[in-house]
Structure formats: structure tokens, C-alpha cells
N, C-alpha and C positions, 0 to 999 in steps of 0.2 A: 250317289245319294245314300245316306245312311238309312238304315231301316230300323224302326222302332218295334220292339217286341211288345206286343200287348199282353197284359195279364188280366184276365177276367176278374172282376170283383164279385166276391160271393155275396149273395143277398143276406141281409141281417135276419136272424131268426125271429120269428113272430113273437112279440112281447118284449124283445130285447131293448128296443128304443124306449119303451115305456119304463123299463127298469132303470135305464140310464137317466132319464129325466127325473124319476123319483129319487135316485141317488143324489143327483145335483140339488134337488129341492131340500132334502134331508140335510145335506152338507151346508146349504145356505142358512137354514133355520138353526142348526147347531152353532154355526158361527155367529149369527145374530144373538142367540141366546147367551153365548159366552161373552160377547161384547157387551150386552146389556148388564150382565152380572158384574162386570168389571167397572161399570160406570158408578162413581160414588153417589150414595143416597143423598137426596136433597131434603130440605126442610119439609116436615110433614106433621100433621095433626091427626091422630086417631081418636074418635069419640068412643069412649068405653061405656059411659052413661050419658044420655043426652040431657042437656040443661033445659031451661025454660026461659022465655022472655028475651029481651034485647041483649046485645053484646056491649061490653064496656067500650068507651070511646076515649080519645086522648084527653087527658086531664083528670080522668076518674082515678080513684083508688080502689084496687081490686084486692079482696082478702082471699088468700088461698091456703091450702095445705098442699105440700109438695114433697117429692123425693127426687133428688138428681142423682143419676149414676152414669158411669162411663159406658158408651155404646159398645165398645170392644170387649169389655170384661164383665159388665154388669155391676161392678164395684160401686157402692153408694158413696158419694163424696159430700152430700149435704141433705139435710132434711129439715122441714119447717118445725118450729117449736111453738107450742102454745104460749101466747103472751098473757100472763095473768094481769088483768085489769081491775083496779079497785072498784069501779062502778060498772055494774052489769048493764047491758042494754045500750051502751054508748057506741061500742064497736063490736062487730061480729067476730067469732073466732077466726083463727088463721092469721097468717103473716100479711101485712099490707104491702102492696107494691104500687107505685104510681105508674100510670100509663103515660110515660114521657120519654122522648128519645134521650138515651144516655143514662137513664135511671137504672137500667139493667142491661143484660146482654141482648143484642138485636133479636135473636131468635125467640127469647122469652117475651120481649116487648111486643113482637109481631103475633106470637101465639096467644097472648092474653086477650088481644083485641078480637079474637075469633071464638072465644068461649062464652058460654052462658052460665048464669047462676044455677047452682045445683049440678052442673055437669062434671064428669070425670074425664080426663083426657090423658093421652100419652103423646108427648111432644118430642119429636126427633129434631135435634139441632146440629147441623153440620158445623165443623170447626170454624168455618169462615163467618158463621153467624153466632158463634159462641166466643171463646177466648183466642182462637187462632194460635199463633206461634208464641204468644206471650200470656200464659195463664197467670192468675194472681200469685205473687210470691208466697212460698210455703204451702201452697195448695196441693192436694193430691191429684189434680188434673194435669196430665202431661200436655206438652205442646201439640197443637194440631189434633186435639181429641174431639170426636163427635160426642155429643151428650144426649141423654134421654131423661126427660122429666115426666113423672106421673103427677098430675095436677088436679085437684078438686077445687072448683070455684065455690066458695061459701057464699060470697055476696060482693057487691061493689056499690060505691057511692060517688057522687061528684065531689070535687075538690072543696067546694064551699061548705057542704055538709061535713066533710071530714074535718076541716079546719074549725068549724063551729063545735063539733063533738070533742076535738082535741082541747079546745079552750074549756069546755065544761069539765073535761077530765082533769085539766091542770087546776082548775078551781077546787074541785072535789079533793084532789091530793093535798092542796094547800090547807083546806079546812080540816082534813084528817090529821095533818101535821101540826095543827094549832097555829097556823099562819106563820110558821117559822120560815116558809119559803120551800117551795117544791122544786125539784129538778126541772129545769126548762127543757122543752123538746117534746118527748112523748114517744109513742111507738114509731120507730123509723124503719121498720122491716128487719129482717134477720141480718145478723152481723156479717155472715159469710155467704148470704144468698147469692143468687145469680146477678151480681151487680157488676 
């Protein structure tokens, strides 16, 4: 029969087990923190100044002042321009955007529906809710770029009121031009906005 030599196990010093468990917990928390930091940031809205009243709904026209920049560099790629209207009081300041699917990028469309009149917001739009792999041709926006918009909601109105006011504006323009015919259309939003 073979004999086994027994080696006595020394007892663990008092407090060592606690230190081992603390080390394990710190390592797990550090790993979770690194994993969380590596996860891409999703769509978010930060309220800078709270607005008042209801939020716009699908079909409404929202008048905003905005500045769009690249999340990675902060480079501004678009800014709203004041649209000079010949008849005051028909439309508020700002650029009009329709709350309709496909009228603008998905993130902008979703964000506008969560904003209130008078509010200022910062909207983070990940690439998959912005332009994705195919930004507009000639645009300073690279493929798969996350975007940040600073948005101030001036006002919003339902589509019926917008169309009625647009008709009044067109009539005023025709009368100012002596009835020679005014350009058809009207304010359609910024030419390079988040469309």
C-alpha cells in the first residue's frame, strides 16, 4: 500500500479573505465600467431650459432654431437661418419642420415630438437614427456619424393653421407684387436641414 504524505494547510491570516473578496468586487466593477463605457450612446434628449404646455403631435408644424454638430468633433455642419417673411404675425420665427415620418431624419422626428414650446434641448442622435452609412452627397457629415443638435422650440401649429397662414402669406405676396404672380410654395424649411 502506498502511503500519502499529508501536508498541513496553513490557516489564512485574519482579514485576508475579506481583502480577496474586495479585490474580486473591485475587478468586477472595473470590468463593468469599462464595458459600459464601450457601449455606443443611444438616442437622448437633455432639457436645457424647460418648455411649457403640450408637445407637438404628428401632423403639426414645429418652428425651431437649431444648430447641428458632429458628436465626435463638435464641428457645426448646419444652423437654422431666420426666414424673412413679408407679413409679420403669420408665422413665428425659426425654421418650420413638419412632424411627419420621412420629412426629416428619424432622430429629429422623434425628438421634436418630445419637446415643448419655449424649451431648449440638446438632442443626441446616433448614426442609425441620423444618416447612417449614406450621408447627403456633398455634406460635411461623414458616414456613420453620431449627431448633436441644440434646439429651441419657438412654437408649433397644426397643419390646417399652417396651410391657412401660408395661403394668407401667398395672397399678401401677390398683392405686394402688384398681382404679377408670386412664387408658389412658401417656407419649406431649411434647404440643408436634417432632412
